[in-house]
C-alpha positions in Angstrom: 25.1 87.9 86.5 28.7 88.7 86.9 30.5 89.8 90.0 32.0 92.4 87.8 29.0 94.0 86.9 27.5 93.7 90.2 30.4 95.2 91.6 30.3 97.9 89.1 26.8 99.0 90.1 27.3 99.2 93.9 30.3 101.2 93.6 28.6 103.4 90.9 25.6 104.0 92.9 27.7 104.4 96.2 29.4 107.1 94.9 26.6 108.9 93.2 24.4 108.4 96.4 27.0 110.2 98.8 27.8 113.2 96.2 24.3 114.6 95.6 24.1 118.0 93.7 20.9 120.0 93.1 19.6 121.3 89.8 21.9 123.1 87.3 24.8 122.3 89.7 25.3 118.9 88.8 29.2 119.3 88.0 30.9 116.5 89.8 28.4 114.3 88.4 28.9 115.4 85.1 32.3 114.9 85.2 31.9 111.3 87.0 29.6 110.0 84.1 31.6 111.4 81.3 34.6 109.6 82.3 32.5 106.6 83.1 31.2 106.4 79.3 34.4 107.5 78.2 36.0 104.2 79.6 33.3 102.1 78.5 33.7 103.4 74.8 31.1 105.7 74.0 31.2 108.8 72.1 30.5 111.4 75.0 29.0 114.9 74.5 28.8 117.7 77.3 27.8 121.4 76.9 29.6 124.5 77.8 26.6 126.5 79.3 24.7 123.6 81.1 25.3 120.1 82.9 24.6 116.9 81.4 26.0 114.4 79.6 25.2 112.5 76.1 26.7 108.9 75.6 26.2 107.1 72.1 27.3 103.9 70.9 26.9 102.2 67.5 25.6 104.1 64.0 22.4 104.2 61.9 18.8 103.8 62.2 16.9 103.4 64.5 18.0 105.5 67.2 17.0 104.3 70.7 17.6 106.8 73.7 17.3 105.9 77.3 17.2 108.7 79.7 18.4 109.3 83.4 18.0 112.2 85.5 20.8 113.7 87.5 20.0 116.0 90.2 19.3 116.0 94.1 16.7 117.7 96.5 17.7 120.5 98.7 15.7 119.6 101.7 15.8 119.4 105.7 17.3 116.2 107.2 17.6 115.7 110.9 17.6 119.8 111.3 20.2 120.6 108.5 19.4 121.7 104.7 21.2 119.7 102.4 21.3 118.1 98.6 20.1 114.5 99.0 19.0 111.8 96.6 15.5 111.4 98.2 13.9 110.6 94.4 15.9 107.7 93.4 18.1 109.6 90.4 21.4 108.1 92.1 19.7 104.6 91.2 18.5 105.9 87.8 22.1 107.0 87.0 23.7 103.7 88.2 21.1 101.7 86.1 21.7 103.7 82.8 25.6 103.5 83.6 24.8 99.7 84.0 23.0 99.5 80.5 26.0 101.2 79.1 28.3 98.8 80.3 26.2 95.6 79.3 25.7 97.0 75.8 29.3 98.1 75.1 30.6 94.4 73.7 27.5 93.6 72.0 27.1 94.7 68.1 24.5 96.9 67.4 22.3 97.6 64.4 21.3 100.8 65.3 22.3 103.8 67.7 21.9 103.7 71.4 22.0 107.2 73.0 22.3 107.7 76.6 20.9 111.1 78.1 22.0 111.8 81.5 19.6 114.9 82.1 20.0 117.8 84.4 17.3 119.6 86.5 14.5 117.2 86.2 13.4 118.6 90.0 13.1 122.1 88.4 11.0 120.7 85.6 13.6 122.7 83.1 16.1 120.1 82.3 14.3 118.1 79.5 13.4 121.3 78.0 17.3 122.3 77.7 18.1 118.9 76.3 15.3 119.3 73.6 17.0 123.0 72.9 20.2 120.9 72.3 18.5 118.9 69.9 19.5 115.4 71.7 16.2 113.9 70.5 15.9 115.4 67.1 16.7 112.0 65.4 15.5 109.8 68.3 12.9 107.0 67.4 12.5 105.6 70.8 12.9 106.8 74.2 12.7 104.9 77.4 12.9 106.4 80.9 13.1 104.8 84.2 11.7 105.8 87.9 11.9 103.9 91.0 8.3 103.3 92.4 7.2 103.6 96.2 6.0 100.4 98.0 2.3 101.7 98.0 2.5 101.5 94.2 4.6 98.1 93.6 6.9 96.0 95.3 10.5 94.7 94.8 10.7 92.0 91.8 7.9 93.6 90.2 7.8 96.3 87.4 5.4 98.6 85.3 5.7 99.0 81.7 4.3 102.7 81.9 4.3 105.5 84.0 1.1 107.8 83.7 2.4 110.9 85.4 0.2 113.8 86.0 0.8 117.6 85.4 2.0 119.9 87.6 3.0 123.4 88.4 4.4 125.9 90.7 3.2 129.3 91.3 5.1 132.1 93.3 3.0 135.0 94.8 3.4 137.8 96.4 1.1 140.0 98.5 2.1 143.4 98.2 1.2 146.0 100.9 2.8 148.4 103.8 3.2 147.2 107.6 0.9 149.2 110.0 1.1 149.6 114.0 -0.6 146.7 115.7 -3.1 149.0 117.6 -4.3 150.3 114.0 -5.4 147.7 111.8 -7.6 150.0 109.5 -4.2 151.7 108.1 -3.3 148.7 106.3 -4.4 145.2 105.1 -3.1 142.1 106.9 -1.4 140.1 104.6 -1.6 136.9 106.9 -5.5 137.5 106.5 -5.2 137.4 102.9 -3.2 134.1 103.0 -5.8 132.6 104.9 -8.2 133.7 102.6 -6.6 132.2 99.4 -5.9 128.8 101.1 -9.8 128.6 101.9 -10.6 129.7 98.5 -8.4 127.0 97.3 -10.2 124.4 98.8 -13.2 125.7 96.8 -11.8 125.2 93.3 -13.7 122.2 91.8 -13.0 120.2 88.5 -14.3 117.3 87.0 -14.2 114.5 90.1 -13.3 112.0 87.5 -10.0 113.2 86.9 -7.5 113.6 89.8 -6.4 117.0 90.8 -5.2 119.0 93.6 -4.2 122.7 94.4 -2.5 123.6 97.9 -0.4 126.3 99.5 3.1 124.9 100.3 4.5 128.0 101.6 3.9 131.3 103.4 6.1 133.8 104.8 4.8 137.0 106.6 6.0 139.4 109.0 9.2 139.4 111.5 10.3 139.5 115.1 8.0 142.2 116.2 4.5 141.3 117.4 3.3 144.7 117.3 3.2 145.0 113.8 0.9 143.8 111.2 2.7 142.6 108.1 1.3 144.1 104.8 3.6 141.8 102.5 4.0 138.4 102.1 5.5 135.6 99.7 3.7 132.3 99.1 3.9 129.5 96.6 1.3 127.0 95.1 1.5 123.5 94.1 -0.9 122.8 91.6 -1.7 119.0 89.9 -3.9 117.4 87.5 -3.9 114.0 85.9 -4.4 115.4 82.3 -3.1 118.6 80.4 -6.6 119.8 79.8 -7.6 119.6 83.2 -4.5 121.9 84.4 -5.3 124.6 82.1 -8.8 124.5 83.7 -7.0 124.7 87.2 -4.5 127.2 86.0 -7.5 129.2 84.8 -9.6 129.2 88.3 -6.6 129.6 90.5 -5.4 133.1 88.6 -9.4 134.3 88.8 -9.3 133.3 92.3 -6.2 135.2 93.1 -7.5 138.3 91.0 -10.7 138.3 93.1 -9.4 138.1 96.5 -7.3 141.1 95.5 -10.0 143.1 94.5 -11.9 141.9 97.5 -9.0 143.2 99.9 -7.9 146.2 97.8 -4.4 144.8 97.6 -2.1 144.0 95.0 -1.3 140.3 94.5 1.2 139.0 92.1 1.5 135.7 90.9 3.8 134.0 88.3 4.3 130.6 87.1 7.8 129.6 88.4 7.9 125.6 86.8 5.7 122.8 85.7 5.6 119.7 83.7 3.1 118.3 81.2 1.1 114.8 81.7 2.3 111.8 80.2 1.9 110.8 76.8 3.2 106.9 76.4 3.0 105.2 73.1 1.6 101.9 72.8 4.5 100.2 70.8 7.1 101.4 73.2 5.1 100.1 76.3 4.7 96.8 74.4 8.5 96.5 73.9 8.9 97.4 77.8 6.2 94.8 78.9 8.0 92.1 76.9 11.5 93.2 78.4 9.7 92.9 81.8 8.4 89.3 81.2 11.8 88.0 79.8 13.5 89.2 82.7 11.1 89.2 85.7 8.7 86.7 84.3 4.9 87.4 83.3 3.9 86.8 86.6 5.8 90.1 87.7 4.3 92.3 85.3 2.2 95.2 86.8 -0.3 97.1 85.2 0.5 100.9 83.5 0.9 102.8 87.0 -1.3 106.3 87.0 0.4 108.7 89.4 0.0 112.4 90.5 3.4 112.7 90.9 5.2 114.5 87.7 8.3 114.2 85.4 9.6 116.5 82.9 10.3 113.3 80.7 7.1 113.8 79.0 8.1 116.9 77.5 9.9 115.1 75.0 6.9 113.8 73.6 4.8 116.8 73.8 7.9 118.5 71.6 8.0 115.4 69.4 4.5 113.8 69.1 6.1 110.9 66.8 8.5 110.1 69.7 7.8 106.4 70.8 8.3 106.7 74.5 7.6 105.3 77.9 8.9 105.2 81.5 9.5 102.0 83.4 8.3 101.6 86.6 10.8 99.9 88.8 9.5 98.1 91.9 12.0 98.2 94.8 10.1 98.3 98.2 10.6 101.9 98.5 9.2 103.6 101.8 8.3 106.0 103.3 7.8 107.6 100.0 9.5 109.6 97.4 11.2 113.0 98.5 11.0 111.6 102.2 14.3 112.5 103.8 14.6 108.9 105.4 14.0 107.4 101.9 15.2 103.9 101.4 14.9 101.1 99.0 16.1 97.7 98.1 19.3 98.6 95.9 18.8 94.9 94.5 16.4 96.4 92.3 19.0 98.5 90.4 20.2 95.1 88.7 16.6 94.2 87.8 16.4 98.0 86.0 19.4 97.6 84.1 18.6 94.4 83.1 15.1 95.2 81.7 16.3 98.4 80.2 19.1 96.3 77.9 16.4 94.2 77.1 14.0 96.8 75.9 17.1 98.3 73.5 17.8 94.9 72.3 14.4 94.0 71.5 13.9 97.4 70.1 17.1 97.1 67.6 16.2 93.6 66.8 12.9 94.5 65.5 13.5 97.4 63.7 16.9 95.9 62.0 
């Protein structure tokens, strides 16, 4: 492989890794990707009302799209809250820019569209790109995601990721404070929160389908220890492997909250903040990706499709357009300790594997549809 490409990938990754930006604020990232795609000869589109970049090369059918997510997470690192690429989106962008570099000099019998999508971590970026019409004429869609070492290792790859559905609820327990000496004059919001946590553990669905629900944030009270807080805020994280199980889980959670509010004679408000749907993988797209992995890494390094309870808003594209032939590449890279860990690291040599596999998938798709 040319030193030019490997140097380009290293420099690109170092820039993106060192300049993380959170959801809907990927302004520098958008400018950087626009500049890079323009230099590579792609037709480039950006948007006035949101971040994100579309790069396109070639003409006619089929239209093959490759998507990379752009946003970083906001989390605590060594006692300081900051933007950080602990989910690998810096690598995903680098990979797709590498695909652009490899495709720029090829004669393409069809159209290749590169979708650099904002706000995956919010679960809303794909919906905005759908609103912009970026997949209206797309026939095939490929994505990529680094996989933790617990799922697969460096040098291996999977042709499909079966993400689960997830949802986030924001809740408030609405009440007034009371004096610590007079607990009969209010409802202790902390006790209500404890009841919610306990009740969540008693929600049961079909055990053959992976699911979970848990409280991930609870804030109540202030600096005064002699005040019983009547108000609290909390968040809930819901996950299920199928969309049908997620619908059932939401119904049970909402019923449980209503029952607790009645029991304590207090007002609890909950609303869904965000969520993503479970994966719909197209058999033909999966087969193309598997062939691409075999051509690049060898048949012995093909992993079976990976089922994970993690979520990705990539799958909104196929829900919106069921005929879309889509799959996500699961890329082995010895990532540890895990995704979203503030100390996450991986073998950056895997970026080149991702570039070569996705480029091969695009070429195979164009060839078989020419």
